[in-house]
N, C-alpha and C positions, 0 to 999 in steps of 0.2 A: 924626583923621579925614583930615587932609591926607596923612599918611604912608601911610594905607591906600589912598587914591586913587592915590598915586604907585606903590605896589606893584602894584595892579591894572592900572594903565596899562602898567607895565613888563612884566607878565605877558602882556597882550594883544599888546604890541609883539613880544615874543619868539615868541608863537604865530604872529603874522602873518609874521615873518621865516622861521620854520620851514616854514610852508606854501609860501612863495615859493621857498625854497632847498632844501627837502627835508631839512633838518637841524634838530635841536632840541638844546637845552642850550648849554653854553659853546662859543663860536666858537674854532676853532683859531687860535693866534697864529702868523702866518707873516711872517718878515722878507723884504724885497726890497731888494737893492742896486740903486740906480737909475742910478748913474754908470758910464760906460764903454760904454754902448750906442752902436752906429753910428747909431741913430735918435734919440739925445738923451734927456734926462731926461723931457721931456714925454710921450714914448712910454711910458716906464716908469710914470709917475704915472697915465696914462690906464688902464694895465693894473691898477694898484693899486685904482683906483676901481671898475673893472669887477668885480674879485674881491670887493671889499668888499660890493657889491650882491648877491653870490652866497653870502654867509654866512662870509666869511673876515675875521678881524681882522688887517688888514695893517699892519705896521710898516715904513714906507718909509724907507730909509737913503739920504739925499741932501740936496739943498738946497731942494726944492720942498715946498709945503704944500697940503693940500686937506681940506675937511670930509669926515669919515667915514674918514680915514686918519690914523694916528699917525706923525708925522715924527720921525726921529732924525737931527739935523743933524750932518753931517760936512763937512770941507773939500774932500776929494778922494776918488778911487776907492780908493786904498790904505787910507786911514783908514776908509772905508766897509766894506772887506772885513774889516779887523781888528775893527771894531765888530760886524759880523755874527757872526764866530766867537765873540766874547766873549758876545754875547747868547744864542747857541745853547748854549755851554758852561755858562753860568750858569742856564740854564732860563728866561730871560726871555721867550723865544719857543719854540714847539714845533718849529719848523723854519725853513728859509730857502730862498729861490730866488736864485740868483746866476749870473754868467756864466762863472766858472771856479773850480775848487777842486782842490787837489792830493790826490786820494784815495790812500791807501796801496795797494800791490799786494795783491790779494785782494778789493778793493772795486771795483765798477763799476756804472754807472747803467742803469736799465731805462726806456727811452723809452715813450711812449704816443702813438699816432697815430690819425687817422681815415682809413681807407683809401679811395681815390677811387672805386673801382668800385661799392661797395655801401654806403659810409658806415659800415662796421663799425669799432669800436675794436679796436686790436691793440697788444699790448705787445712792444717790440723789446728782446730781451735778448742783448747789451747795447749801449750807445751811446757811452760814454766810460769811462775808467778801464781797468784790466786785472785780470781775475779770477785769472789765473795767467800766468807767463812761458811755460808750455807751452800751445800753441794748443788741443789737444784737451781737456786738463784744464780750461782756461778755458771752453770751450763747454759742458762737462758742468756746471760750476758755474753758468754763465749760465742754463741751463735751470731750475735750482733758484731762482736769483734772480728769474727771470721768474714762476715759479709763486708765489713769496712775494708779489710785488708785485700780481699779478692777484688773489690771494686777499684781500689787504688792501683792494683796490679793490671787493670784493664779489662776485667770481666764485668760487663755491664749488668747482667742478671745472674749472679752465681746461684747454683742449686745448693740446697742445704740438706744434709742428712745427719742423723744422730746415731752415734755408736750405741749398740745394745749393751749398755752398762747400767748399773743401779741408778735410777732416777730418769732414765731415758723417756719413759712414758709420761711422767709428770712434766718433763721439759717440753715434750711434744705438745701436750695440752696447753701449756702456757704460751708457747709460740703460736699455736693456732688462735688463741685468744688475741694475741698481738696482731696477727694477720687479719682477723675479723675486725679489729679496731682501725685498720687502714694501713698498717705497716707492710710494705710490699716486699715479698721475696718468694722464691720458687722452691718447693720441696723436690728433693731428689727421690728417685724410686729405686729400691733395692733390685739388684740383678737376680736375686733369688726368685723362685716361682711365686712366693706369696707377696712380693712387692712391699710397699710401704716405705715410710721415711726413716724407720728405725733399722739400722744397717748391721750386717754381719761382718765377720772377718774376711769373707770373700770379697765384699764391697771395698774393704780397705785395700786389698791387693790389686783390685781392678781400678780403683779410683772412681767409684760410682758417682760421688758428689763432688762439686767444686770445693765445698766447705764441709769438713767432717767435725761435728760437735762432740766433745767429750769433756770429762774433768781433766784438769791439767796434769795430774799424776799419771793417768792412763795415757794421755797425749804425749807425755815425756817418754814413756816406754815405747810407744809407737814410733816416735820420731827417731829414737835411737836405733830401733830394729830396721826401719825403712832406710836409714842412712848407712847402716853397716852390715846388712844381711849378707853381702857378698864378700866381706873381708874378715869374718870371724869376730867382729865386734871391737877390735882395738883401733881401727882406723875408719872413721866416718867418711865415706867417699862420695855418696850420692845425695842429691837434694840441695836445699838452700839453708839448712839450719833451723834453729828454734824460733827465729823470727823477731819482729818488733813488738815492744810492749805497747799494748793498746788499752785505753781506759777513758772514761768520761773526763774531759778537761785536762787530760795528760798529753802534753805537746813536746815531749822529748823523744827523739828518734834513737832508740838504743836497740840493736839487734843482738841476739844471743847465739853463740856457738858453744861447742863443748871443747874441753881440753883434749878430747880424742878426735876432734875434727881434722880431716886431712885438707891439703891445699885445694883440691877441686871444690869441696864443699864450702870452704872459707871464701874462695873466689866467688862462688854463687851467692853467698850471704852478702858480700859487698855489692853485687849486682842487684840483689833483692832490696837492699837498703836504698840503692840509687833509684830503683823502680818506685819505691814509696815516696821518695822526694819528687820525682817527676809526676807521680800520680796525685800529689798533694794530699797525702794520707790524712793529715789532721783536719783539713777542710772537709774531706769525705766523712771523717769521724763526727765532726760537729753536726753535719747535715743528717747523718744516720741516727745519732742520739736524739736529735730534735724530733725526727720523724717517729722514732720508737716511743718517745715520751708523749707525743701527740696522740699516738695510738693506744695509750694507756699503760705503758711499761711500769711506771711507778705504782699504780693501783694494783697491777697484777702481782708485783713483787711484795707489796704490803699485804695483800690478801694471803699470799703464801706464808709470810712470816706469822701472821695472825693465826693461821690454821695449824702451824707447827708448834706454837707456844702452849704451855700448860694452862689450865683454866685459871689458876690463881694469878693475880697481877704480879708482874716482875718488879723488883725494887729498882727505883730509878737512881742511877749513880752518875754524878757529874764529874767531869775531869777537873783536876786541879789546874792552876795557872800553867800555861805552856812554858817549857824550857828546852834548851838544846838537848837532843837525845844522842849521845856519843857512845853509849854502851848498849849491849844487847844480850838477850838470853835466848838461845835456840832450844830445840827439842820439845816444843809444845805442839800438841795435836792441832791441826788447822781449825777443826771444829770448836776447839776450846780457846782460840786465840783472843777473841773479843772479851770473853769472860775473864781470862787471865789479866788482860789490861785493866778491866774494871775492878778486879781484886786489888790491884796496885792503887787505883784511884781511891778506893775506900780507905786505904792506908795513908792517903795524902801524897802519893808518889805519882807524878805525871808520867804517863807511858803512852807509847804509840805502837801500832802493829805494822809489821812489814814482812817481806819475803826475801831471804838471802839465798845464796847459791846452795846452801845445805838444807833449806826448808824455812818454815815459818819462824818469825822472830818477834819478841816483845822488846821494845827499845826504851831506854830511860837514860838519865844523866849518869855520868861516871860515879858521882858522889852517892847516888842511890842504888848502884848496882848490887852491892853485897846484901843490903836490906831487902831489895826486890827479890833476889834469888832465894833468900830465906823464906819470904812470904809465899812464893810460888811453890817451893818445895813442901812447905807445911800444908798448902791447899791441894797438893797432889798434881799440880800442872807439870812439874818436872821431877825427874828422879834424883 
């Protein structure tokens, strides 16, 4: 009888939580690294408690404890980051929210903001990471990444607009080719009198599209401004953060926030991550990438590369045998990243490209680090 009463009580509690949070069933398990914030651990724990009240099972990685949140104790920020990766890799949590993460090239994050003019939510594609070393190719991919994320968040037919930055028109032409090939999406229309899918600053403030496409460096500036425009910049108070890393075949749910992010934003980032779990973001991604490829994405990107290459044939360089890359060299222009890696391959050094919290990286073994730095300096890739 006692067990029956406990079961009934638990069922009613779950129903009450579902009515309050709008979600039913198992709560998504989301880790949060709390150390390293400019606002201290208390700020991060406050966010964890806020998200827990909204139906997220939060695993707080740090030194603080609170009722309603599971604490995973670590000694410092580095240990916390390693623990977060371990928990995600082992499936102990469904995803994580953290302040930095070295996404591979091809993966970038889709931010989510609340625009100031009309209070509309808008997805900014993308805000950190690099979808491609080629600017236009990256923006084409960013459009797909944004559509994936918006659909996982529950928007069945998200509208897409392109910010009026360098490459916007070429991106629009490529996406129209994709659309003609059968990839389904809807263009947004600018609120300005001349309309069109290439959007102005006014559209950013109003939240004209569901998905705003831009390069990740511009997106990074936008997300910071839209998150902290009311606080003077030192405390990011609004929106959901820089978002999850999205890319073809990438199935690790890592959401990015800033060291300047305040508790309200971090709490929203945890909810955003939970939304991606409930919306099965990686199932959506696999489906969207398959649809885009069926519509000719690979051919469109290949044609772009062919058009941008010089007439003379490029030298083919093959990578040496792979080895663990535990060292890295930052400070390389993103457009030169692949060429820098190939320069090391020519010298017999295995290298990979990536994106850290400070920008693009070329990664190699610790044993080859000094030699690689010398080669890249001589070739003019780093100062």
